C-alpha positions in Angstrom: 0.0 0.0 0.0 1.4 3.4 -0.9 -0.3 5.9 1.4 -1.7 5.1 4.8 -5.3 6.0 5.4 -6.1 8.7 8.0 -8.1 6.0 9.7 -5.2 3.6 10.0 -4.6 2.9 13.7 -7.5 5.1 14.6 -10.3 2.7 13.8 -10.6 -1.0 14.6 -13.4 -3.6 14.0 -13.6 -6.3 16.6 -15.7 -8.6 14.4 -17.6 -8.6 11.1 -20.4 -10.9 10.0 -20.9 -11.6 6.3 -24.4 -12.8 5.3 -25.4 -15.6 2.9 -26.3 -15.3 -0.8 -24.3 -16.2 -3.8 -24.5 -12.7 -5.4 -23.5 -11.1 -2.1 -20.2 -12.9 -2.2 -18.9 -10.2 -4.6 -20.1 -7.5 -2.2 -18.3 -9.3 0.7 -15.1 -9.2 -1.3 -15.6 -5.5 -1.9 -16.1 -4.8 1.8 -12.9 -6.7 2.8 -11.0 -4.9 0.0 -12.2 -1.5 1.3 -11.2 -2.3 4.9 -7.8 -3.5 3.5 -7.2 -0.2 1.7 -8.3 1.9 4.7 -5.9 -0.1 6.9 -8.7 -0.9 9.4 -7.9 -4.1 11.2 -10.6 -6.8 11.7 -10.1 -9.1 14.7 -12.6 -11.8 13.6 -14.8 -12.6 10.6 -17.9 -14.8 10.8 -20.5 -15.6 8.2 -23.1 -17.9 6.8 -23.3 -19.7 3.5 -21.3 -17.6 0.9 -20.3 -15.2 3.6 -18.6 -18.0 5.5 -16.8 -19.1 2.4 -15.4 -15.7 1.6 -14.7 -14.7 5.1 -13.3 -18.0 6.2 -10.9 -18.4 3.3 -10.0 -14.7 3.4 -8.9 -14.9 7.1 -7.2 -18.2 6.5 -4.8 -16.4 4.1 -3.5 -14.5 7.1 -2.0 -17.7 8.5 0.9 -16.2 10.4 0.6 -12.5 11.4 2.7 -10.1 13.3 0.9 -7.1 14.9 2.3 -3.6 15.2 1.1 -2.8 18.7 1.6 0.9 18.1 -1.1 1.0 15.5 -3.0 -2.2 16.1 -2.6 -3.5 12.6 -0.8 -6.4 10.9 2.8 -5.7 9.8 2.6 -8.6 7.3 -0.9 -7.4 6.4 -1.6 -10.2 4.0 -0.4 -13.6 3.1 1.7 -13.7 -0.2 0.3 -10.2 -1.0 -3.3 -11.4 -1.4 -5.6 -8.8 0.2 -8.7 -10.9 -0.5 -9.2 -14.5 -1.7 -9.2 -15.1 -5.4 -10.1 -18.1 -7.6 -6.6 -19.4 -7.6 -6.5 -19.6 -3.8 -9.6 -21.8 -3.5 -9.9 -25.4 -4.5 -13.1 -26.9 -5.9 -16.0 -26.7 -3.5 -18.9 -29.2 -4.0 -22.1 -28.0 -2.5 -25.2 -30.2 -2.6 -28.6 -28.7 -1.6 -31.2 -31.2 -0.5 -34.7 -29.9 -0.4 -37.3 -31.2 2.0 -40.4 -31.6 -0.1 -43.6 -33.6 0.0 -43.9 -35.9 -3.0 -47.3 -35.7 -4.9 -50.3 -37.0 -3.0 -48.6 -39.9 -1.1 -51.7 -40.6 0.9 -54.0 -40.7 -2.1 -51.5 -43.0 -4.0 -51.4 -45.4 -1.0 -55.2 -45.4 -0.8 -55.3 -46.1 -4.6 -52.8 -49.0 -4.1 -54.9 -50.5 -1.3 -58.1 -50.3 -3.3 -56.6 -52.1 -6.3 -54.4 -54.7 -4.6 -56.6 -55.7 -1.7 -59.7 -55.9 -3.9 -57.8 -58.1 -6.3 -56.9 -60.2 -3.2 -60.6 -60.2 -2.1 -62.0 -61.4 -5.4 -59.3 -63.6 -6.8 -56.9 -64.8 -4.1 -58.9 -65.0 -1.0 -60.4 -68.5 -1.6 -56.9 -70.0 -1.9 -55.7 -68.2 1.2 -58.7 -69.5 3.2 -58.1 -73.0 2.0 -54.3 -73.3 2.1 -53.2 -70.5 4.5 -52.6 -71.0 8.2 -54.5 -69.3 11.1 -52.2 -66.3 11.3 -52.3 -65.7 7.5 -56.1 -65.8 7.5 -56.3 -63.5 10.5 -54.0 -61.0 8.9 -56.0 -61.1 5.6 -59.2 -60.6 7.5 -57.8 -57.5 9.3 -56.6 -56.0 6.1 -59.8 -56.5 4.2 -61.8 -55.1 7.1 -60.3 -51.6 6.5 -60.7 -51.7 2.7 -64.1 -51.2 1.1 -65.3 -53.7 -1.5 -65.6 -52.2 -5.0 -67.4 -53.1 -8.2 -65.9 -53.3 -11.7 -66.7 -49.6 -12.4 -64.9 -48.3 -9.3 -62.0 -50.7 -10.0 -61.6 -49.3 -13.5 -61.7 -45.7 -12.1 -59.0 -46.7 -9.7 -56.8 -47.8 -12.6 -57.4 -44.5 -14.3 -56.5 -42.7 -11.1 -53.2 -44.6 -11.0 -52.4 -43.2 -14.4 -53.0 -39.7 -13.2 -50.7 -40.3 -10.1 -48.0 -41.6 -12.4 -48.1 -38.5 -14.6 -47.9 -36.2 -11.5 -44.9 -38.1 -10.2 -43.2 -38.0 -13.6 -43.4 -34.2 -13.5 -42.2 -34.2 -9.9 -39.2 -36.4 -10.8 -38.1 -34.1 -13.6 -37.2 -31.6 -10.9 -36.1 -34.1 -8.2 -34.1 -36.9 -9.8 -33.9 -38.8 -6.5 -36.1 -38.9 -3.4 -34.8 -40.2 -0.1 -37.6 -41.2 2.2 -38.4 -43.6 5.0 -39.2 -47.2 4.4 -41.6 -46.9 7.3 -42.4 -43.7 9.3 -42.3 -45.8 12.5 -39.8 -48.1 14.0 -40.0 -51.8 13.0 -43.1 -53.4 14.6 -42.9 -56.2 17.1 -43.5 -59.8 16.0 -47.2 -60.5 15.8 -48.3 -57.0 14.9 -50.1 -58.2 11.8 -52.5 -60.4 13.7 -53.2 -58.1 16.6 -56.2 -55.9 15.6 -57.6 -53.7 12.9 -56.3 -50.5 14.4 -52.7 -51.9 14.4 -53.1 -53.0 10.8 -54.3 -49.6 9.7 -51.4 -48.0 11.6 -48.9 -50.2 9.8 -50.4 -49.4 6.4 -50.2 -45.7 7.1 -46.6 -45.9 8.4 -45.6 -47.7 5.1 -47.6 -45.5 2.7 -44.6 -44.2 0.8 -43.3 -47.8 0.4 -46.5 -49.0 -1.2 -47.0 -45.8 -3.2 -43.7 -46.4 -5.0 -44.8 -50.0 -5.8 -48.1 -48.8 -7.3 -46.3 -46.2 -9.5 -43.8 -48.7 -10.8 -40.8 -46.6 -9.8 -37.3 -48.1 -9.0 -36.3 -47.9 -5.4 -33.6 -49.2 -3.2 -34.0 -49.8 0.6 -30.7 -49.4 2.4 -29.7 -49.5 6.1 -28.8 -46.2 7.7 -28.1 -47.0 11.4 -29.9 -48.1 14.5 -32.2 -46.6 17.2 -31.7 -48.4 20.6 -30.5 -51.4 18.8 -33.4 -51.5 16.3 -32.2 -51.2 12.6 -33.4 -48.3 10.5 -33.4 -47.8 6.8 -34.4 -45.4 4.0 -35.5 -45.9 0.5 -34.0 -44.1 -2.4 -36.5 -43.5 -5.2 -35.7 -42.7 -8.7 -37.5 -41.9 -11.9 -38.5 -44.6 -14.4 -35.6 -46.6 -15.7 -33.1 -44.8 -13.4 -32.1 -47.8 -11.3 -28.6 -46.7 -11.8 -29.1 -43.5 -9.9 -30.8 -45.3 -7.0 -28.0 -47.8 -6.7 -25.3 -45.1 -6.9 -27.0 -43.2 -4.1 -27.6 -46.3 -2.0 -23.9 -47.1 -2.3 -23.0 -43.7 -0.9 -25.4 -44.1 2.0 -24.1 -47.6 2.7 -20.5 -46.4 2.6 -21.3 -43.6 5.1 -23.2 -45.7 7.6 -21.9 -49.2 7.1 -23.8 -52.4 7.6 -25.0 -53.4 11.0 -24.0 -57.0 10.9 -24.5 -59.5 12.3 -28.0 -58.6 13.1 -29.0 -59.3 16.7 -32.2 -61.5 16.3 -34.1 -60.0 19.2 
């Protein structure tokens, strides 16, 4: 710097906070540049988002500093003569923003699935279950069908048309969100015997797993992958992709699995 500012040594900033926002990053650089030219020392820089990137890297460039106690400023005022960070100082930064969104009509899709699947069971498969199934299987089937109204052919055909509408809505949604990470079940794994307990428990299970069955109705690829434990109970998520994008689902599942590992062997409690 050629000429010292009249403010040099007379002004001091104990801390400065830089706000977020990509476009504001350039403004942050301008602020730091102006303070540099005025020889106004800054003790600490904090920030959020882009402000944290600019401020953090900028202060990191002052790795070893010697302070002139007469004026309260740095003698070696910058590192390698860089007053502010520039592109050459910063390595590649990968930033991934994950939105929390509600996929289209999950409850309605799950209800559509139940109406189609369970009425097919009621009118086509039930006689064979009653004849060849055990006591628990028949009890489970009875509890499921209790909560699903019977339908005639006209309503069944309307349900098929409804499925087509849901598929179209999800295809539009997946154009914006290539992958969706959601729960396999919105509740922890149920205890053994839950499926023969009562109608209320059966309805609770179906609601907890509504995203799971919705994906099946829509014919979308999905991968269920472990992601940890809660009090020794294994947990998992499902990675859902658009049609014919099994590759994306498997790639994402591989990343999650590498991060959390596999809880093996499983304690059979």
